[in-house]
C-alpha positions in Angstrom: 37.9 48.3 -2.9 40.1 47.9 0.2 37.0 48.4 2.4 35.1 45.7 0.5 38.0 43.3 0.9 38.2 43.9 4.6 34.4 43.5 5.0 34.7 40.2 3.1 37.4 38.9 5.4 35.4 39.9 8.4 32.4 38.0 7.0 34.5 34.9 6.5 35.8 35.0 10.0 32.3 35.4 11.4 31.1 32.2 9.7 30.6 29.3 12.1 33.1 26.5 11.7 31.8 23.0 11.3 31.7 21.2 14.7 34.5 18.6 15.0 33.4 15.3 16.3 35.5 13.4 18.9 34.7 10.1 20.4 36.3 7.2 22.3 36.1 4.4 19.7 36.3 0.8 21.0 37.0 -2.3 18.9 35.6 -5.8 19.3 38.6 -6.7 21.4 37.9 -3.9 23.9 40.7 -1.6 22.9 39.8 2.1 23.0 41.2 5.1 21.2 40.1 8.8 21.4 39.9 10.2 17.9 38.3 12.8 15.6 35.7 11.4 13.2 36.5 12.5 9.7 34.3 10.4 7.4 32.5 7.1 6.8 31.9 5.3 3.5 32.1 1.9 1.8 32.1 0.1 5.2 35.0 2.0 6.7 35.3 4.9 9.1 38.1 7.5 8.8 39.5 8.9 12.0 42.4 11.1 13.2 44.3 10.5 16.4 47.6 12.2 17.4 47.9 13.7 13.9 47.6 10.3 12.2 44.7 9.4 10.0 43.4 5.8 10.0 40.7 3.9 8.1 39.0 1.2 10.2 36.5 -1.4 8.9 33.2 -1.0 10.6 33.0 -4.7 11.5 36.0 -4.4 13.8 34.3 -1.8 16.0 32.0 -2.4 19.0 28.3 -2.7 18.5 27.8 0.5 20.4 30.1 2.3 18.0 28.5 0.9 14.9 25.1 2.0 16.2 26.4 5.5 17.0 28.0 5.8 13.6 24.9 4.7 11.8 23.0 7.5 13.6 25.7 10.0 12.8 25.7 9.0 9.1 21.9 9.2 8.8 21.8 12.7 10.4 24.6 14.1 8.2 22.8 12.9 5.1 19.4 14.2 6.2 18.0 10.7 6.6 16.9 10.9 10.2 13.8 9.0 9.4 16.0 5.9 9.1 16.8 6.1 12.8 13.1 5.6 13.6 13.1 2.0 12.4 16.0 1.0 14.6 15.0 -2.5 15.8 16.1 -5.2 13.4 13.5 -8.0 13.5 15.0 -10.3 10.8 17.5 -10.2 7.9 18.4 -12.8 5.3 20.8 -12.5 2.3 20.1 -16.1 1.3 23.7 -17.0 1.3 23.1 -20.1 3.4 22.0 -23.6 2.4 18.2 -23.5 2.1 15.7 -21.7 4.4 16.5 -21.0 8.0 14.2 -22.3 10.7 12.3 -19.0 11.1 10.8 -19.2 7.6 7.2 -20.4 7.2 5.6 -21.5 3.9 2.1 -22.0 2.5 1.4 -23.4 -1.0 5.0 -22.6 -1.8 7.7 -24.4 -3.8 10.2 -21.5 -3.5 13.9 -22.4 -3.5 17.1 -20.8 -2.4 19.9 -21.2 -4.9 23.0 -19.2 -5.9 22.4 -16.7 -3.1 18.8 -15.7 -4.0 15.3 -16.8 -3.1 13.2 -17.7 -6.1 9.5 -17.6 -5.4 7.4 -20.4 -6.8 3.8 -21.5 -6.4 2.5 -25.0 -6.2 -0.9 -24.2 -7.9 -1.8 -20.6 -8.6 -5.4 -21.6 -9.1 -5.5 -22.7 -5.5 -3.3 -20.0 -3.8 -0.2 -18.1 -4.6 3.0 -19.3 -2.9 3.7 -17.7 0.5 7.1 -17.4 2.3 6.8 -15.7 5.6 8.5 -14.6 8.8 6.6 -14.4 12.1 7.6 -12.3 15.2 6.3 -10.4 18.2 3.8 -7.8 17.1 5.0 -4.3 16.1 3.1 -1.3 14.7 5.5 0.8 12.7 7.6 -1.3 10.4 10.2 -1.2 7.5 10.6 -4.0 5.0 13.4 -3.7 2.4 14.5 -6.2 -0.3 15.9 -6.5 -3.7 13.7 -8.1 -6.4 13.9 -9.2 -10.0 11.1 -10.3 -12.4 13.2 -13.2 -13.7 11.0 -14.9 -16.3 7.8 -14.7 -18.3 5.7 -16.2 -15.5 6.8 -13.5 -13.0 3.7 -11.3 -13.0 3.8 -9.7 -9.5 4.5 -10.2 -5.9 2.9 -8.9 -2.7 4.4 -8.0 0.6 1.8 -8.7 3.3 1.6 -7.4 6.8 -0.5 -9.7 8.9 -1.6 -10.5 12.5 -2.5 -14.1 12.7 -4.2 -13.6 16.1 -6.5 -11.0 14.7 -10.0 -12.4 13.9 -11.6 -9.5 12.1 -10.1 -10.1 8.6 -9.4 -13.1 6.5 -6.2 -14.8 7.5 -5.4 -11.8 9.8 -4.5 -9.7 6.8 -3.7 -6.1 7.7 -2.1 -4.3 4.8 -0.4 -5.2 1.6 1.8 -3.8 -1.2 1.6 -5.3 -4.6 4.4 -4.9 -7.1 4.3 -5.6 -10.8 6.5 -4.3 -13.7 3.8 -1.7 -14.4 2.2 -0.8 -11.1 2.4 -0.6 -7.3 -0.8 -0.9 -5.2 -1.0 -0.2 -1.5 -4.0 -1.6 0.3 -5.7 -1.5 3.7 -6.7 -5.1 3.9 -8.0 -4.9 7.5 -10.9 -2.5 6.8 -10.9 -3.2 3.0 -11.3 -6.3 0.9 -10.1 -8.8 3.5 -12.5 -7.6 6.3 -14.5 -10.7 7.1 -17.9 -9.6 6.0 -16.6 -8.1 2.8 -14.4 -11.1 2.0 -17.5 -13.4 2.5 -19.6 -11.2 0.2 -16.9 -11.2 -2.4 -16.8 -15.0 -2.6 -20.6 -15.5 -2.3 -23.0 -15.8 -5.3 -23.8 -12.3 -6.5 -20.6 -10.8 -5.2 -20.3 -7.3 -3.8 -23.0 -4.7 -4.0 -22.2 -1.3 -5.6 -22.0 0.6 -2.3 -19.4 -1.8 -1.0 -17.4 -1.6 -4.3 -17.4 2.2 -4.0 -16.2 2.0 -0.4 -13.4 -0.3 -1.4 -12.1 2.3 -3.9 -11.1 4.3 -0.8 -9.1 1.4 0.7 -6.3 1.3 -1.8 -4.2 3.4 -4.1 -2.5 2.5 -7.3 0.7 4.1 -8.8 2.1 3.5 -12.3 5.8 2.4 -12.6 8.1 1.1 -15.3 10.3 -1.7 -14.0 12.5 -3.6 -16.4 12.4 -7.4 -16.3 15.6 -9.3 -15.7 17.0 -6.5 -13.7 17.4 -6.1 -10.0 15.5 -3.3 -8.2 15.4 -2.2 -4.5 12.2 -1.9 -2.6 11.5 -0.2 0.8 8.1 -0.2 2.5 7.5 1.8 5.6 4.4 1.9 7.8 3.9 4.7 10.3 0.5 4.8 12.0 -2.1 4.8 9.2 0.5 5.8 6.5 2.3 3.4 4.2 5.1 4.7 2.0 6.8 2.8 -0.9 10.2 3.5 -2.5 11.7 1.7 -5.4 15.3 2.3 -6.4 15.5 5.1 -3.8 12.7 7.0 -5.4 9.3 7.4 -3.6 6.6 5.8 -5.7 3.7 6.8 -3.5 2.0 6.7 -0.1 -1.4 5.8 1.1 -3.1 6.5 4.4 -6.0 4.4 5.8 -7.1 3.5 9.3 -6.4 -0.3 9.1 -2.7 0.3 8.3 -2.3 1.5 11.9 -3.0 -1.9 13.4 -0.8 -2.1 16.5 0.4 -5.7 16.3 1.6 -6.6 12.8 3.3 -9.9 13.6 3.9 -11.6 10.2 5.5 -10.4 7.0 5.2 -12.5 3.9 6.3 -12.6 0.3 3.5 -13.9 -2.0 4.7 -14.7 -5.5 2.4 -14.6 -8.6 3.1 -16.9 -10.4 6.7 -18.0 -10.4 10.3 -16.9 -10.7 10.3 -13.6 -8.9 13.7 -13.5 -7.3 14.4 -11.9 -3.9 17.6 -10.9 -2.1 18.8 -8.9 1.0 15.4 -9.2 2.7 15.1 -7.2 5.9 12.4 -6.4 8.5 12.9 -3.6 11.0 10.6 -1.9 13.4 10.3 1.2 15.5 10.7 0.4 19.2 7.5 0.6 21.2 8.6 3.7 23.1 9.3 5.5 19.8 5.8 4.7 18.5 4.3 5.9 21.7 6.2 9.2 21.6 5.3 9.8 18.0 1.7 10.1 19.0 0.5 7.4 16.6 -2.4 5.1 17.7 
């Protein structure tokens, strides 16, 4: 018994201790303190300096510290993939008055009211309402938002990734994710149903031949979901090379791999509302920096 106790104590002593993290933290006024990092949650970082423990709001720290802390937090939670999409392209929480100047619109009567964007369409028989953000082209991207099917007319919405300079597909469509209360569909539009020759056949008398229809079945994937109306849900879409992954409410719904998704210069993201009254909030577009994409080996 005594021998077993001694061996147990030796084993405990031999266990590696968790590494303590020390850093010079700098606030927005340029003041610096060397401290041990203890924890971070609910917008505050807990540190210890000279035997005293402090809780500091993240917004009072320098941008470099906030970036470093975000990386530290992602690594400790095992969410290192979050670090890949580190370049913020655009963000809007719709707390301002109306649309900002970066927003573009097509066939849209969408409105911003009470801190949310409500998607509305002028005439669904003509074209669904589109609200979009344009930027310098990126390959690997992350789009996140909150959404709510807030009425009987709210059937579905699409998040489109486009390149308006690309001439090989209708309207430069590259990839899309369609969300309804019952399904999620991920589509390669570039080499699928929006490729110019296919799009023309689809809208011509006689429509598509059977061979083309069979080929198009390989250009999208559908996943069943159960999303309650009149409730807010969170959506995150990530593209990485040919792979598109969709998460709703922090659970992975599905992924789809197809060559067109890897298009190198996605330069427009849009929300397309069918028909009316899909609500959106906390809309964010991020991208992997070009050097990260190159080092990942994606083409």
